[in-house]
N, C-alpha and C positions, 0 to 999 in steps of 0.2 A: 473617541469616547466622551460622553457628556459628563460633566461634573455634577455633583450633588446639587449645587446651587442652580444650575441650568434645569435639571429635572424638576426641582422644587418649583421653580418659576413657571415652567410649562404646566405642571399640575395645578398650581394656583390659578394661572390664567384660564385653564380649561374649566376648573371648578367655578371660578367667577363668572365665566361666560354661561355656564350651565345654570347657575343661580339667577343670573340676570334674565336669561331666556325663560326660566320657570316663572319669574315674577311677571314677565310679559304675558305668558299664557294664563296665569291666574287672573290678572285684571281684565284681560280680554274675555275670559270665561265669565267673570262677574258682569261685565257690561252686556254681554250677549244674553245673560240671564235676565238682566233688567229689561232689555228690549223685548225679550220673549214674553215677560210678564205684562209689559205694556201692550204688546201686540195681541195677546190673548184677551185682555180686557177690551181693547179696541175692536177686536173681531166681534165680540158679543154685543157691544154697543152698536156697531155698524149694522148687524143683523136687525136690531130693533129699529134703527133709523130707516132701513130699507123695507121694514114691514115683514121681514122673514121670521121674526120672533115677537111675541107680545111685549108691549111697553110695560116696564116695571120700574117705577121711580126709584125705589130703594136699591135695586140692582145697578141702575145707572149711577146713582150717587156713590155707591160702593166702588164701582169701577173708576169713577173720576178721582176718588180718594187714592186708589191704586196708582193712577197716572201720576198724581202729585207726589206720593211717597217714592215711587220708583224714579221718576224724572229728576227729583231733587238730588239723586245720587250721581247723575251723569257727569257733572263737572269734575268729580274726583276720579272718574274711571278712565281718563285719557291722559295718564302721565307720559312724559317724553319717552319712556322706555317701552311703550306699548303700541308703537306705530305699525308693527308688522307681526306676523305669526298668528297662530291660533285661529285661522280662518276669519280674521277681522275684515270688515268691510269699510272701516273708517277711512275717510279720505285724508290725504296729507293736509288739507286746508284746516282741519281741526287744530293742528299745531302751528301752522303758519298764519292763521287768522284767529288766534285764540280768543281775543276780545269779542269778535263777532259770533263765534260759536257760543261763548258763555252768554252773550246777550240773547241769542236765539233760544237757549235753554230757559233763561229767565222769562222771556216773552211767552214761551209755551206754558210754563208754570202759571204765569199770571192769567193767561187765557183760560186755562182749566179751572183755576180758582174762581174767576169771575163767572164762568159758565155754571159751575157747581152751585153758586149762589143764585143764579138766574133760572136754572132749570127747576120748575115746579110741577110740570105736567108734560104730557106728550107734545103739545103744541110748542111749548118753550124748548123742549128737547130738540124738536125738528128745526127750530130756529137757531139754537146755540151750537149744536153738535158740529155743523160744518166749519165753524170757527176753530174748533179743536183740531179737526182733520187738517185744516189749512195750517195750523200751528205746527203739527207734526211734519207737514210738507216743507216747513221752513228749513229743516235740516236735510230732508230727503229730496234733494233736487238732482236731476240727472247730470247737469253740467257744472253748476257752481255751488253745489251743496256740500254738506259734510258727510253724507252717506248716500247710498244708492237710492233710486226712486222708491217712494213709499211702497208701491205695489210689489216691486222686486224684493224689498226687504221683508215684507210680510210673507211672500212666497217662500223665501229661503228659511225664515224662522219656522214656518209651518212644516217644512221638510225635515227639520232637525228632530 
């Protein structure tokens, strides 16, 4: 027969594990939401870039603002207790190479900010937007990145 102390310890341990797991799921949900928002904005800009939608400077600038607002949250959305669960696609390198991950986030933000200042018309958009896509790809590399390939990430986000 188990004593009250043992039962209490087991219950406390189970409750603690449940709370920790719930925290993992919440932050993973938040970062997937950030990526979904960035992905949606990127999809619309990509259509303009490819000529599948008419160029509209105000919409491009608004989406670039969305990139900046959302990507600025990324560094805080990968705490150590969120390495798994919740359908995360984050690679372990985010935690094992944290300075490089944060540098990549900063680089992406700087690229978007610079592009937002430089994009004044369709011609400058066509010139600058590939730099932003390349910046996204800095994390989304198949082998040594922090997340799956960019195309695979977009595909998955669009299925959710």
